[in-house]
FITIVEX-385731 format. One record per atom (N, C-alpha, C): x, z, y. Coordinates in steps of 0.001 Angstrom, whole numbers, plus 500000, padded with zeros to 6 digits. Each point is the difference from the previous one (the first is absolute). Layout:
# FITIVEX-385731
XZY/...
***
This chain:
# FITIVEX-385731
557148926552631670/498906500332499087/499670498785499138/499792500255498729/499589498913499103/498481499905500051/499504498886500538/498584499876500330/499398498778499326/498771500159499515/499214498915499429/498802499733500903/499718498726500252/498769499607500662/499071499414498952/498806500563499866/499029499551499000/498786499402500694/499561498836499508/498918499260500637/498952499619498959/498843500655499994/498912499546499135/499433498671500510/499700499094499079/499403498725500404/498835499666499072/499009499363500570/498890499441499228/499483498772500734/500255498848499428/499562498728500592/500472499863501447/501310500078500172/500590499963501347/500827498732500225/499625498873499384/500798498783500170/500106499577501466/499035500380500806/500012499630501415/501107500718500762/500353501208499552/500901500844500770/501331500306499309/500050499932498673/501101500626499280/501360499412500386/500090498696500234/501305499425500318/500512500494501345/499120500058500999/500442500472501319/500357501479499971/499191500783499297/500266501442499937/501332500265499300/500241499379498854/501240500261499267/501222499528500774/499911498874500662/501133499546500808/500351501017501076/499000500592500612/500252500984501058/500471501332499428/499392500431498896/500396501278499394/501453499951499535/500413498893499415/501342499899499448/501084500022501078/499626499838501250/500959500166501087/500320501470500250/499132500890499503/500161501431500274/500168500835498738/499855499396498829/500044500762498749/500700499188498919/500922500657499310/500694499329498910/499338500175498657/499144501013499873/499324500286498735/498497499929500225/499363499008499416/498577499765500211/499307499850498648/498889500690499854/499158499916498805/498632499492500416/499524498950499343/498658499487500229/499149500343498781/498859500626500239/499065500304498924/498833499041500127/499960499001499111/498949498989500036/498828500496499162/498923500338500671/498864500646499340/499004498970499461/500495499125499110/499118499050499337/499559498842500864/500874499511500881/499623498886500873/499564498778499185/498996499317500521/499503498785499345/500273498754500834/500701500160501133/500369498851500824/501458499635499701/500711499415500931/501369499545499774/501043501095500244/499571501198500306/500965501072500266/501040500158498894/499620500083498705/501021500177498957/501024498873499951/499598498778500349/500928498876499981/500978500035501160/499648500671501090/500865500065501174/501061501098499891/499703501071499273/500895501157499974/501393499698499451/500151499123498984/501364499725499504/500925499354501026/499483499555501119/500833499397501039/500784501029500808/499767501293499740/500609501045500808/500741500999499118/501081500603500518/500776500978499225/499324501369499987/498872500067499302/499228501239499929/499675500298498547/499817501273499696/499468500391498695/498482499897500044/499409499713498842/498558499796499939/499413500771498822/498935500735500269/499126500533498962/498729499161500045/499583499503498862/498816499126499957/498909500654499166/498846500246500609/498827500462499274/499248498786499470/499647500016498735/499279498867499423/498618499838500629/499391501120500389/498704499980500676/500084500918501214/499042499881500880/499966500818501201/499615501433499661/500876500942500331/499737501415499739/499674500777501270/500476499535501153/499705500699501234/501243500429500742/499808500224501300/501101500354500897/500709501281499555/499229500996499597/500601501260499585/500882499850498780/499588499188499042/500832499774498811/501325499346500385/499958499073500939/501240499364500447/500950501018500615/499475500933500787/500863501018500592/500521500968498942/499195500323499014/500492500828498897/501192499343499325/499897498690499758/501113499279499386/501235500016500888/499788499854501306/501127500047500930/500688501361499964/499217501064499953/500575501345499935/500828500159498722/499437499569498864/500718500150498733/501304499201500007/499956498800500558/501199499169500068/501073500681500850/499604500481501158/500965500645500893/500621501229499356/499181500764499273/500512501194499319/500963499609498885/499609499045499168/500825499628498847/501316499351500429/499986499286501137/501209499349500486/500801500889500953/499553501220500173/500737501018500760/500246499610501461/498983499418500608/500090499762501444/499837501321500742/500543500042501193/499837501186500853/498712499919500808/499678498802500482/498800499811500804/499254498755499539/498690500058500128/499113498882499700/499165499707501248/499987498750500423/499130499562501087/498938499080499410/498743500283500295/498911499134499556/499374499300501200/499615498750499797/499366499239501065/499128498921499379/499054499497500788/499082498978499524/500585498610500217/499347499004499394/500506498631500026/499077499054500762/499183500530500891/499053499135500718/500361499851501474/501284500275500322/500519499922501367/499324500981500951/499470501092499449/499479501071500854/501029501105500199/501106499933499249/501121500913500199/501212499175500392/500682500426501048/501120499241500540/501302500374499284/500616499069499254/501277500320499342/501068500479500973/499924499564501236/500980500426500998/499915501490500311/498948500660499532/499884501443500201/500601500805498840/500499499326498967/500646500701498886/501152500876500496/500877499522500886/501092500877500464/499528501287500658/498817499985500611/499479501226500606/499738501059498929/499464499578498858/499785500940498902/501333500527499471/500995499128499899/501310500427499508/500642501000500950/499860499756501303/500551500944500973/499334501367499866/498677500010499865/499281501267499845/500397500693498701/500182499234498942/500375500583498706/501355500696500091/500894499455500792/501339500568500096/500041501295500798/499029500190500907/500175501113500935/498934501078499990/498833499808499388/498954500970500317/499597500933498861/500557499831498801/499719500936498924/498638499879499365/499253498949500307/498677499824499406/500111499445498589/498952500226499212/499885499402498671/499129498749500023/499018499984500891/499156498817500199/499978499682501485/500384498787500337/499929499517501375/498927498922500013/498886500297500635/498819499143499925/499791499264501311/499851498690499914/499701499222501190/498611500296500523/499870500003501310/498687500179500628/499780498912501030/498835499377499904/499617498974500972/499309500602501214/499848501349500013/499175500629501032/500703501121500737/501300500142499847/500741500931500827/500104499455501421/500178500866500988/500098499508501387/501103498963500190/501098500129499226/501118499071500165/499874498751499139/498911499872499236/499809498798499201/499834498804500922/500619498888499606/499931498807500843/498557499526500126/499612499631501225/498669499447500192/499849498757499134/498889499922499308/499797498869499115/498530499680499866/499641499487498840/498629499607499757/499087501223499933/498755499793500346/499007501052499815/499609500046498536/499978501205499439/499588500139498615/498523499654499862/499600499320498919/498564499792499762/499272501341500063/498848500026500648/499313501258500295/499742500833498757/499582499370498911/499680500780498808/501260500605499384/501112499272500039/501239500537499436/500524501164500831/499911499863501303/500466501085500867/499131501234499812/498687499811499885/499104501141499823/500283500732498692/500209499249498915/500302500626498711/501340500717500065/500988499350500606/501316500624500124/499917501305500787/499283499981501112/499860501211500811/499338501128499222/498909499680499298/499259501032499276/500849500612498891/500681499151499253/500808500500498890/501221500755500520/500639499468501025/501178500666500551/499641501384500535/498876500109500675/499575501305500513/499772500993498864/499358499557498930/499756500916498887/501296500406499305/500902499045499805/501289500323499389/500750501019500852/500020499796501302/500697500943500876/499397501389499925/498673500076500019/499322501294499976/500259500731498691/499909499288498907/500120500651498687/501443500309499620/500928499172500434/501382500140499548/500944500524501068/499491500230501212/500854500524501058/501014499001500513/499655498729499957/500890498951500491/499596499572501409/500805499133500578/499713499468501334/500158498487500004/499450499358498988/500105498553499894/499122499318501042/500408498818500399/499156499161500842/499546498744499253/500592499736498839/499707498772499247/500262500263498522/498944500350499270/500195500403498601/500084498824499042/499801498768500485/499939498853499101/501134498998500161/500859500159500963/501057499004500189/500914499960498780/500222498802499455/500837499856498816/501476499838500289/500364499966501275/501401499865500397/500589501401500031/500770500347498964/500494501362499842/501411499990499443/500695501114500203/501265500262499328/499878501315499241/500497500003498779/499924501184499138/501401500380499538/500332501279500115/501187500500499326/499710499975498496/500829499352499225/499638499710498612/500002501227499080/501004500879500013/499980501097499019/498701500803499962/499381500369501148/498749500767499903/498837499242499370/500072498665499954/498895499234499415/499794500313498527/501045500458499333/499867500311498575/499097501209499764/499703500765501053/499120501163499859/498521499622500120/499720498777500428/498618499578500211/499423499411498713/498711500212499801/499291499464498832/498863499123500520/500324498764500261/499091499090500686/499366499030499002/498673499888500054/499315499128499041/498807499268500606/499867500024501328/498923499257500657/500485498573500235/499308499035499412/500482498621500005/499586499189501219/498926500358500662/499454499155501053/500408500421501392/499161499604500975/500310500255501409/499873501470500384/499434500833499136/499906501427500293/501288500746499657/501024499279499599/501286500612499661/500508500975501064/499901499696501306/500518500963500991/499329501366499934/498745500066499562/499324501290499890/500765500919499037/500357499444498865/500750500772499012/501411500303500494/500619499034500646/501364500192500482/500096501161500979/499101500044500991/500105501061501007/499779501368499392/499024500114499108/499740501299499378/501212500461499196/500548499110499190/501137500405499177/501255500231500833/500145499266501089/501144500251500871/499957501411500555/498826500443500452/499868501362500525/500141501019498882/499402499727498855/500087500935498872/501443500196499548/500837498973500178/501404500088499593/500934500287501159/499440500394501143/500761500446501169/500945498914500519/499572498756499982/500820498933500555/499861499988501524/501092499759500672/500000499938501463/499559498606500440/499032499953500919/499367498745500408/500181499792501493/500339498770500371/500130499639501417/499413498610500200/499378499781501149/499534498667500369/500929499388501042/500107498671499950/500684499262501059/499113498823500402/500088499547501236/499137498891500436/500425498670499400/499009499206499608/500231498623499562/498986499103500699/500261498715499956/499121499050500681/498636499938499324/498990499758500804/498636499835499485/499663498513500001/499915499435498780/499776498563499838/498873499792498999/499026499224500381/498912499627499087/499865498474500021/500772499332499132/499956498539499955/498668499476499487/499422500737499051/498761499526499381/499046501181499830/499238500333501038/499100501154499926/498862499822499010/499850498803499437/498920499752499035/500457500185498560/501244500398499791/500487500150498620/499151501017499255/499770499703498730/499087500802499215/500702501154499293/499282501077499802/500460501090499145/499572499777498555/499054499115499799/499530499688498661/498704500721499671/499023499207499561/498739500521499469/499355500994500970/499561501145499466/499204500937500786/500768500615501161/501342500050499924/500779500668501036/500008499237501321/499480498795500022/499864499296501275/498955500663500893/499129500785499399/499037500767500778/500693501270500502/500110500199501323/500770501144500503/499454501350499571/498681500142499875/499457501284499556/500375500277498561/499944498976499162/500409500153498605/501487500318499910/500782499322500837/501447500222499990/500337501424500418/499356500483501052/500248501362500454/499608501007498930/498864499788499362/499555500906498945/501000500014498842/500505498826499634/500989499914498918/501277500743500366/500490499800501211/501218500690500412/499805501513499948/498846500464500459/499751501446499987/499872500521498573/499394499228499121/499904500425498597/501392500201499408/500893499043500243/501363500106499472/500738501162500649/499853500148501321/500643501101500702/499547501339499451/498695500181499842/499476501289499542/500398500285498559/500023498970499180/500438500202498616/501455500468499953/500839499406500841/501406500393500005/500187501388500604/499206500351500992/500053501351500544/499698501031498928/498998499722499165/499662500932498930/501124500099498975/500620498858499698/501078500011499016/501188500837500464/500283499964501316/501189500664500530/499663501295500731/498808500533499800/499482501089500829/500948501179500102/500624500404498913/500842501187500015/501247499863500839/500338498786500420/501227499773500769/499718499513501418/498761500138500437/499595499486501304/499524501129500907/499931499757501311/499436501010500905/498567500336499610/499578501223500296/498648500432499639/498931499084500586/500251499465501177/499005499168500673/499780498671499275/500881499654499082/499904498696499329/498678499814499282/499428501079499475/498759499889499236/498764500393500806/500169500279501269/498862500414500834/498932498926500009/498777500426499722/498880499069500068/499746499222498737/500911500062499028/499734499339498724/498997500862499236/499166499361499228/498983500760499262/500666500959499036/499383501181499789/500577501031499143/500287499474498615/499107499220499465/500197499467498655/501117498991499910/500481499509501156/501054498987500005/501376500617500149/500077501291500111/501301500626500323/500906500115498809/499625499599498867/500977500000498943/499585500610498719/
***
């Protein structure tokens, strides 16, 4: 399989050299999306045999993934693996995604830090775990999924179906739009266990989203907006409980 590994980065000078050295042991095609870093990250990237997309300013995690999807589609890759650059995703687990891609017929293989077989690791910060649980439960109820971790960025995507998605959420709420459109486009989804690592539980989401109640409200706003946009292609239960005036 012709596979691309895409890594969004923003001010990751502390981690980027170690992560890329480890990733390159398992992947021959690597794309780094530098989302407007203001530290030494841009100066370090030329030391590695990777392609780079550079944002002049910070646009957000979702925009970086949109760029990764477009690159993978235009370069005709078969599979795209996305992972973070803060050493919370283990490059040594890349082969597990490749093995699953070869045998299980899924379109999205999503890492989960909370499956029973996930390696014991760090405890998730309480507010992050609570938000993840609440959002994951709502996504499962509305979309008929059985996810255990709706926010893990360690994923593998079959590339051809990505061209059917119309993704435009630039920030951390990107997964809300992704899951809705994946179901609306009948993509097959599977989870696999990945390690649970929290090197820096104090990392910021930026501005108001550091408040967990605000963050949860924002995620739900994006989720509900996308549910309304895709309503005709979703299970009837997807719109249950949304206000009548919000249905479209």
